[in-house]
Steps between C-alpha positions, in 0.01 A plus 500: 500500500669727250740347254814678390605575144722252330686757300824618647761758396794353689609848606523589865664808642608578855543868576721585806430847626758698695372817659696823462402760760802723460786558255844661566824538335774279646843352433343164393170388350294277736151451631432435874190558716322712234801727450648498155857638487625593151864561396484783248832401343376143436193615303694768325751237376210291370354774284806674365585243231140488386471875480842564349474773229121532546433640854632546850307401805451642849312339783248643754301337780145608561276377787122512557380818676790715386416844372650399168399514131647258246490622139584366149396152620529227236461142607475360854628148566420236767840373622487123483761228464478126417765297677462251215400648158425859439223747547446751221611247246667630188626809684652306792619176345363317197137552383387152623158429655477609859232459766614194691725434799567764761538876467615745776343845506581812697153611619448874568791598280530605137767599249383806307646659183508877449628668181414804292475308167553747218205662309597450140321623182537148356525134621344376819441850653292636208123564495301388800738223595760703672618419857284719732615599846375255762467612859489316831446691824590299814258697720218755451181510305615301197709235670220241495476522120809282473586179683867612528429750769475197724831331397856579587653598167849496359481753221761471232543849343646483152692783334491429122776543253377706207456354154404140573192344355177444689552124484852535658373711788207261557703182498784630717275641765287180518793267508686693772193539724418124469859405595476719815157355590628140458819573694317648799241223511799258505570623854213271607691178421532291819270712705162404649205660315231698685224325294484214256222466236444220255341553150341235284183491291464117521251300692194720519161343538320436173187671641665834509455757217812525287635860464779653294676839509539667167790745532565734204812714517649808334688452176572802274878491467798607717389695812149362453563126513460176698748209494409130532809294582706815413352530153263776385142375442457688166382202296383288787210271431294481825644222715442316821726559797503313826446761773831388658685628191376850576584463861856410407551804267422364151322825423708824527398859436659732251223763508569857598253702296189533714596491871141465629427184286846343536536152647858476633679173515444485876125473437533242227688285748250576785196539276217582745223329290710197439582469875136538595391228258764280661363574840152379383639203306361172625250676731282718279639438153741298287763743375612369153776756437568811298418566134773756412489732201599837375265790513525801266450280194558734203164453306152380572577186298797422725284571806230258389758237427667534837169509695386183316824322588468607871146357513603180314765432771252570776258248349777239458570545875131433579448847638164585646616850589762744387655798675593764240793731593723719282772758500443831327226739399280544195667269245531219752144537616371398155704175515356425842136580413515280185633215713213546751245509212631185340519308827149598620354399170653155547365461854808603700409749773737800513599766748752778455683778689554838337566866581235759415491850345200705591643849566532666830196350661505163330184555286620700203502351147589132441624319810680229295699519179311208350225265615288221359152385615646177629725685750267485802734428784751794514700587812597869516856589589406866543526796272821645349333829428523642853693821580770415745748728683843382613648683791860618529741240627824508696689256271491406130665185359571471132559857390422864568218577258194327362478445124140566396288581198733417212212556255485870584876561514577373845444626855774449758392602848718443802434149614505589879228766463125461528328431163140434381400268223161484318522118483697220679693409177840568648442318828668155482246216481206727580287351220650157518266214417679201651294530823744674735317828529345637816285723280139406419187638341227593747128542418343823629 
């Protein structure tokens, strides 16, 4: 007979899922039988005071299968609401610990931000860290690159007032979109959910291997940031999070610089690796939580310090195995590989998910930005260096032209027209390393 662990976290979360199959404009906001009705005036009244003097907002509904392209995509949010307490703490309500009680989620529906953030010669839009145009096609050859071709989307299209700071634009857009997401999810109160799931990491048999997820996120300033309980993670010492904290929105994205690698808030709150570890918890493994840290540490010294802290926490949790995942490209990969190296040398088995380079046929040059001999269990998320062609579409949401190639002076093709890219950089979440992707590397 297996015994169970005596350690408990005293944190249990119930997620109530309400399916959204269709969304329409209506004279009142309500959810019934999979149909979400939204009153445009109600959500407009929510955002106006938040955006006053910074931006104006318009609203568009987009459904799966439409011949529609969404451009200038920033963050995408999972609408969820806690009848007692608050999801997305610090943005909605006080920054107090979340992850317990009940949370209502609109499943199959997302709130998406779209704005042409200014390209400036200074501040957050300078250098490589400027907001690149991010594209979602709801149908056609690139639709499967993004999970949001499968969701009904409320797109909030922002028209920006000139002369405001990057921080002002960023904060106003985030706050307004979160308010809308919380309000719409509030339509679930009193209704019967379509599915109920319970989340706790307590009471796994002692005989199971203990596994942690190390999750390292973008942090390079405004427009390239991640928030933990609404605060940027600039000086964060790696810390332990209960997985339920992430499920309740403790981690929020503020990253708009590399659309392919971006992890939107929706995927932090529905993290595919985290949810898969939960599915295996108590059966194949003992999921001991999330070691959370920043990636993109500024120097090798800082990277060594961060990696060592991550592994120390994993050892304190008794980890036998570690799943390494990160947001970003080259800089972040060094943080991740150092973490794998340190963990493996101390007897913790590691696996990781990463995109590849490799040129047009997947074999050219270095496939990974960085690697260490200890990294022997790598899952490929596919190559970002594939030429892709986007067809012409009937409808564009978010603007009339794409904003591309700032480094070479800018290129602004009509967004509705066909266009070919040498890489998938501009395709929203196409190189994402949180585990959502339908792309994979194939041997041949």
